[in-house]
N, C-alpha and C positions, 0 to 999 in steps of 0.2 A: 976545412973550416974547423977551427978549434972548438970544443964544446967544454961545459962546466957540468959536473955533478950537481945535483940539488944540494948537498952537503956543501960544497965549495962555493955554490952560490950564495946559502944563507950565511956562510962564513964571511964572505966578501960584504954582505949587507950589515953583518954584527961590526966588522971592522970600520966601515964606513960611518955607521951610526956612531959608533965611540969615537970616531974622529970629528965628527960634525957636531955630535950633542954630548960633549964631555961633561958639561955642567949639571948642577941639580936645578930644577924649574919648580916655580910654583903654579899649579894648575887649578883651575875651578871646574868641578864636576859634581855629578850627583852618583851616589853610590847605589850599587845593584849587585845582586846576588851575593852578599856578604856571608862568609862561612868560615869557621876556623876548624881545625883538624886536632888530633890528639897531640901532635907535636907542639902546638901552641902557635903555629903559623896561622896568619889570616889571608884567606884567597878571597877576591872580590872582583868586581868589574866596575870601572868608569864608564859613564854614560853622559851624553849631552843631547838635550831635546830641543826642537824647533820652539820657540816662545809663542808662536800662533798656533801651529798644528799639532804641537807636542809629539811629533815624530821624531825618532831617532835620526840624529845628524852625525854622530861619531860615537866609537866605543873603543875601550882598551882594558885588556886584562890588567890586573894589579895584584901586588902581594905585599904583605907586611911580615917580616921575619919576626919570630916569637920574642926575641930581646927587645924589639922595639914595641910590638903589638901589646905586650903586658905592662908597658909604661904609658903607651898612647891612648889606649881605650879608656881606662880609669880617669885619666886627666882630662879627656875630651868629656866623659858622660858627667863627671862632677862639676866640670865648669858650664857646660849647656843645659844640663837637667835633660838631655836626650840620649837615647840609646845609640851607639855606634852601629846603625842598622841600615838596611837598603831604604831608599827613598828620601835620604836627606842630603842636602847640598853641602859639600864641604871645600876647603882651601887646603890643599896638601901640597909637601915638598917631595918631589920624586926625581929619581933618575931613570933615564930611558935604557932599557935592556933588550936586546935580542939574543936568543938563542937558537942554535941551529935546529933544535927539536921542537922546543915549545913556542918560538916564534916571538913576536912583539909583546912587551909587558912593561909596566911602570912599577917600579919598586918604592914604597911610601917610606921616607924617612922622617917626617914631622908632620903636623897637623896645626891649624889656626882655628881655634874655637870660635873665636870673634866673628869669624865669617859666617859660621853656621848659626851663631846667635843673631846675627843680623838677618839672616834668611828667614829664621824663624819667627823674628819680630815683624819682618815685612809679611809674612803669610797670616800672623794674627792680626796685623793692621788690616790687611787685605780682607780677612773674614768680618772683623768688626764694622769696617766700612761698608761690607755688603750688608749686614745686619741694620746699621743705621739707614741706608738707602731704602731698606724694605719697611722701615718703621717699627722694627721689633726689638732694637737693641736694648732699650731701657724698661721694657714692659715688665719684667719680673721685679726690677728695682721698685717700681712704681706701685707695686702691691702693698697693702698695708700689714705689717706684722702683727698677727693675734696677741692680744693683751695677755692670753693664757695659752702659749704654744705647748699644750701638754700630749696632744696625740701626734706623734712623729713617725714618719716614713723614712727609713734609714735604707740607702742605698751603698752597700759595702760588701766586701768578702767576709763570709761568716767566719773565717780563720785570720782575719786580719787582726794584729794587735790593737790598732786604732779603734777598731769597733767594741772590743772589750773595755778598753779606757773610757769610751764615750759612755756605753752604759752603766759602767761602775760609777762615773762622775755623776751622773743623773741619779741613780739610785741612792747615793750617799751625800746628797745635798744638804747643806746645813740647815736649809728652812725645813726639811722634811717634805717637800712638796711632792707630789704624784706625777710620774710621767708615764705614758703608755708608748712603747716602742714596738715597732714591727719592721723586721729587716726583710729587705728585697734583694736577695743575693745577686751579685754582678762581678764580673771579672775587672779588677781595677788596675791591671796591667798587661802589656802585651798587645797584639794586633787586634783583639777583640773587644778592646775597651768601649769603643763607640757603640757598636751593636749590642753589647750586653747591657749597657747602662740605658740606651734607648729602650730596650726592652723592659726593663725594670720600670722606667717611667710610664710605659704603656699601662702595665699592672697597676700602678699606683692610680693613674688616671682613671681606670675602671672603678676605682673605690674612693673617689676624690672627695665625698662629703665625710669619710670616717678620719680624715687627718688635717691637722693644721699647718704643718710644714713639712718640707723634704730636706733631708740631711744627707749630702753626698761625702763620705769620708773614706780615706784611703790609709791611713797611718800604718807604718810597718812595710810597706813596698819599697822598692829601689827608687831612690830620688832621681835616678836617671831614666824613668820609664814613664813619662808624662805627656807623650805626644798623643797619646789617645783623647786628651782633653783638649787638644787644640785643633777639633775638627768643626767644618761649618754645620754638619747635621746635628751634632750634639748641642751645639751652642744655640743653633735656632730653636730646638726644642725645648731647652731650659729657659731661653728668654721669654718664650710664649707659654710657659707652663703656668697653670691658674693657681698654683700654691707658691709661697715663698720659698726660694731654694737656698740653702746655707751649705757653702762648701768648705770642707777642712781637709784638703788633699794632703796636706803635710809637706811643704817645700819652702824654701826661703827665697828663691829666685823670683823673677817678674812674674805676675798674674798669667795663668793660663787663659785662653779664650773662655772657657767655662766660668772661671773665677770672674772674669769681666762682666759677663751678662747675669750672674748669678745674684740675687737680693743682697746677700751678704757673704763676704769672704773672709774666712779666718785661717789661720796657719796650721792648726791641728785639730784632730778630733776632740781633744780635750777642751780647747778653746771654743769649739761649736757647742759643747755641753755647758760650759760656763756662761755662753751667750744666752742660751735658752733659760738657764737657772737665774741669771741676772734680770731678764725679761719679767719673768714670774714673781721675783723679789720686788721689783719695782712696782708691779701692781699691787703686790700684797702690802708694800710700805705705803702707797697712795690710799689704799683702803683702810689702813689703820689710821692715817692722817684725818681721812674723811669721817672715820667713827669718832675719833678724838674731838673733831670740830663739831660734830653732831652732839655730842655727848656734853661738851662745854656749852653749846648754844641752848641745850634743853635746860641744864643747870642754870644759865643765866636767866633764861625766860622764867623758870620758877621762881627764882630769887626775886625777879622784878615784880611778878605777879603777888608774891608774899608781901613784899613792902606795900604794894598798892592795897591789900586786903587789910594789912595792919593800920594803914592810914585810914581806910575805911571804918575799920571798927573802932578807932578812937574817936572819930566824928559822929558815930551813931548816937551816943546820948543827947548831944545838942540838936541832932537832926530830928530825933524822936522828939524832943520836947517842944521844938518849933513846929513839928507836924501836929502835935497835940493841941497846941494853943491855936493853929490855924483851922483845925477841926472843930474845936470847941467854938470858936468864932462863928464859923460857918454853921454849926448845928444851932447856934442861937439866932442867927439871922433867918435860917430856913424856918426854925420853930415860930419866929415871930410873923414871918410871911405865911406860913401855913395856917397859923391862928387867924390872921386877918383875911385870909382866903376863905377859910371854913365859914366865918362869921358872915361875910359877904355872901357867899353861896347860899347859907342857911336862910339869911334874910331874903333872898331873891326867890327861893323855892317856898318860904313861909308866904309871901306875898302871893305868889303864883296859886298856892294852895288856897288862900282865902278866895280868890277870884274864882276857882273852880267851884269851891263850897257855895258860893253865892248863885253860881249858874247852876249847879245841881239843885238848890232850894228852890229857884225860880221854876224849874222844870219837875218839880215833885208833883205826884198826882193829888196830894192832900191840898197843895196850894191851890189847884185848879178847882177842887171840889168846894173849896172854902168860898170860891166866887160863884157858886151857884150851879155849878155843872154837876153831872153825874155820870156813873159808869155802869152799864149793863153787861152783866157777865153771864155766858152760858157755859156750863161745865167748867168754871173757873176762868174761862178765857173771854176777853172783851170782845162784844158784838159790834161790829164796825159796818155791817151789811145787812139790811132788814131782809134781803133776798135769801139769805142763808138761814132763816128761821122757818119752822114749820109748826103747823097747828099743834098743840100739845107740849110744845117745849117750855121747860121751866126756866125762867129767867131770875136773876138776882140783881137788883138795882142798888149801887151803893150811892149814898149822899154824903155832904160834910159830917152830918151827925146821923148815923144809923144807916139802914138799909131794909128794903122789903122785898118780897118774892111775888110774881106775878107768872100767869101762864098765857101763852098765845093762842088765841082763839082763831084768828084768821089773819091773812095778810091784807 
């Protein structure tokens, strides 16, 4: 029986594959284990997962020669805004290779960024749909932006150029308005964006009453490293955050998921600063307008009252004359009525006095004495009961004309 060495068998496989698969093929796959070496070549792995179980169903080694990789990578990243890294789905043109020592592999010749963009858009739509089904998609957008957003929590990298631009814009605003900013450092690119920004949000939430708004800015980083802002956990946290969130991540392509759930999205950190300045400027202008209206209203009211006082002042002489005439007539009338009343009252009391005088005269002791009556006095008091007298008592008897003294002998 004839036998083949392993090398001979692998050579046969290589020749067979070259004959059966001589063309270039476009394949859909997910990147895994992407790495480049000092020579500029890129080594990677293509995988395919089951849509339901997420288990691997196919895998192949791949490589991109340096002369192609140095053109393909920047083209892909600039077009998609996504790093050429593990975990993304791609549509690539490959040739099938088989090497007696290294085995089966795929050599990448070209890439279609539109496919990756479509997959990224699909993933964003799925995240947004999930947030909508959970009822949290627009919660942050529904928050009312404060009239004076002056206390600002900033999530950014301390060394990012965009953070410096943001602070400089606020500090040198034309209106001279005061802004308080506090940085909550976070990684704004790489695989730790989600975890880092979530931690910063937690720190802000612990001091929620000290701030008016949250600003997430990124300017200065690679425009191709935005995948960290397209995650469900970060989007859900921002959508439900109790303060308005402004994003200025600094890119021109379609909004990230984070941009879609934030209260307000602007393109750059400088634009975020301008938004806050504009908000306070609007409030200041409104205050100036209300102040001017209040001042004008006060002037109008004072002028109206001044004219009314002048009119009253001009009418005072005639009013005083009429009032004096009316008062004089009233006094004359009152004087006449008072005189008549006094005369009538005096006449009535005079008649009453005469009657009383007559009654007093009729009741006078002298009147009684003149009629033949007498009064017997003991010690200056009239005696009305003989039983009160004792022998030896001295009595004085008064008559109409004169009096005499007597002594009680016996009763």
